[in-house]
N, C-alpha and C positions, 0 to 999 in steps of 0.2 A: 854475136860477139863484137866487141868495139875496142879498139886500142888507140891510145894517144901517146905521143912521144915528147911533145913540147912542154915539158914540165920543168920546174926549178928544182935544183939539186936537193934543196932542204925539204921538199914536199915529201910526205908519206905516200908512196905510191901503192895503191891497194888493187888486188884482184878479187872480185866477188864470184864465188861458185855457188849457185844455187839453181835448182831446175824451176822454180816458180818466179815468173817475171815480176809479179807484184811484191814479192819479197825483195828481190833485187832493186826494184825502183824505190821501195821504202828504205833500204839500206843507203841507196845513193843519195836520197833526200836527207837522210840524217848526217851522212858525211859530208854533203855539200855545204852544211852550216859551219864546218871547220875549215878555216883558211889554210891550215897546214896539211889537209888530207885531200887526196885526189884519187878517184876511182879510174885506173887507167885501162882496165880490161874487165870483162865479164864473161861467164860461161855457164851453160845450163846443163851440162853433163860431165861426168868424171873424166872422159878422154879429152873433152874441150878444155878442161882446167889444165890438164897435163900439157896440151898443145900450147896454151897461152903462156904458161910458165916457160916452156922451151923457147917459144918465140921471143919472150922478153929476157932470155938468158938468165932465168932464176933471179937470184939477189942483185944482179946487175941492173935489171929493169924493174925490179919490185922491191918493196919493203915489207909487204905483208900480204898473205892470202887469207880471205875470209871464206871458210869452207864450210858447206852444209854436210851433215853425216849422211842423209838419205839422198844420194845422187844417182840418177840412172845411167846405165851404161857401164859404170865402174863406182863401186861403193866408196863413200866418202873416206872412210878408214883406209881403204886400199890406196886411195889417191894421197892421203897423208903419208902412208908409208913410202909411196913412189916418190913424193917430193923431198922428203927427209933423206931418202937414199941418194937421189940424184943432186939435190941442192940442200945440203944439211944446214947452211946458214940462213935460209929463207924461213922466216917465222910463219907459222900456220896457226890461225885462231879458228877453232871449231864452233859451229852453230848448229843449234838443234832446238826442237820443241820439246825435247825429252828433259826431264829434270836432272839436275846435275848428279844426282846420287846414281843415276843409271849409267851415265857415260862419262862424266868428267875425269875420273881417275884413270879409266882405260885410255882416253885420249891423250892425257898428259904423259902417261907411261909410253905411249908410242910416239912421243916427240912433240906434240902440239904445245904451243905456248900459252894455251888457255882453253877455256870452254865457256861459252856464253849461250844462255837461252835467247831465242829470237824475241821474246817478249821483254827483254832488258829495257830499262830506262835509256833513252838516247845519250844521256850523260855518261851512264855506265858503259855504253857502247864505245863512245869516243875515248873514254879513259882507257878501255881495254885495247883498242886499236893503238893509241900512243904508247902504252906500256909495252905491248908485244912487239910493236914495231922498233922499240928501243932495245930489244934483246932481253926483256924480262918476261917472266911468266905472270900472266894475269890470273889472279884467284880471288873470286868474290868469297862471301861468307859461306854460301852453300857448297861451294867447291873445297873451301877449306875444311869444312865439316867432313865431307866425303873423303878427302885425303886423310884426315886425322883418323877416322874410322878404319880405313885401309890399313894405315900404318900400325894402328893399335890392334888389329885383329891378329889372333894367334891360332894355331892349329891348322888343320887342313881345311882348304877353301871348300865351300858348299854352294849349291844353287848357281846363281849367275856368275858369282866370282870364280867359279871352277871352270867356266866355259873358256876355250881358247879364242882368239880373235876370229877365226873362221866360224867356229861354232856359234859365237855371239851374233854374227852376221846372219847365219841361218835361222837362229833363234828369233831374231828381229822380223825377218822376212816371213817366217812361219806364223808369227803372231799378227801379222798384217793381212793373213788369208791367202798368201801366195802358195802356189802348188810347188811340187818338188821340181817339175820341168821349168816352171817360171823362174824359181830361184837359180837353178842351174844356168839359165840363159842369162840372168842378170849377173851372176858371179863368175861366169865362164867355166862352169864345172860340169862333169857328167851327171846324169840323173842319179846313178848308183852312188857315186861319191856323195851327193846331196843327201841321199838316204841314209848313208853311214853317219854323216854329221847329224841328220835328225835323230837317229837312234842314240847317239851320244848325248845330245840335248835332252832327250826325253829321260835318259838315265840319271844324268847330273842334276836335273830338276825334279826328279822323283815324280814324273808324270807318265801316264800311260798312252795317251793319244793327243792329237791336236787340240781337242776340245779341252782337256785337262791343262794343256800347256797355254791355251789362251786364258783361262781362268787364273792360272798361275801368274801370267803376265800382268793381268788386270790387277790382282792383288799387290803385286810387286810394285806397279806404277802408282797405285794409291798410297803405299807406304812411303814411296820415294817422295810424295808430294807432302807428306805430313812432317811438320817441322820437328 
């Protein structure tokens, strides 16, 4: 973790939360090319992100949090909720390797000011940072299409759309090959509670076991990447 305070007031002060050092370094390199953007802190776990936000007094010391969804210690979506609860004026721009169709709508509904794939063009990254730090919601074409599809959908939700926030977290970790005990440790839940969420996930995705769920996730990811 690294914190700096000697910055000009007009600088966009950014906190990067990502568990991969190479990703953080890459983001810092991109942002370093912009004279109006300065990375003032970084963290590699969910709890560290929250600790840095508290140390910088939220929006008093920060203008934007760039936050990975898959964070160790505390899931990025939980971190997002905690930040918006404690510091509602602090913008959070979510980052992920997952396609917009999988996460963008869910993140924005939870209070994020935008969703950006880590493979985004550097110019798009800077545009997103500036727009989000300015109080607006950054929406690229893929996210706009996902939002439009969500707004235009009618009837009862099915599949992944029917999953609650916690069920979606369990779903994502199950499809990564995590065991019930490992998921419980990461999310701070008892094993029997995770098993209950797992049963709900299987029911809502119409799958019978973890193998079928993995195949379901693979099909969904493939469809999400299809224009």
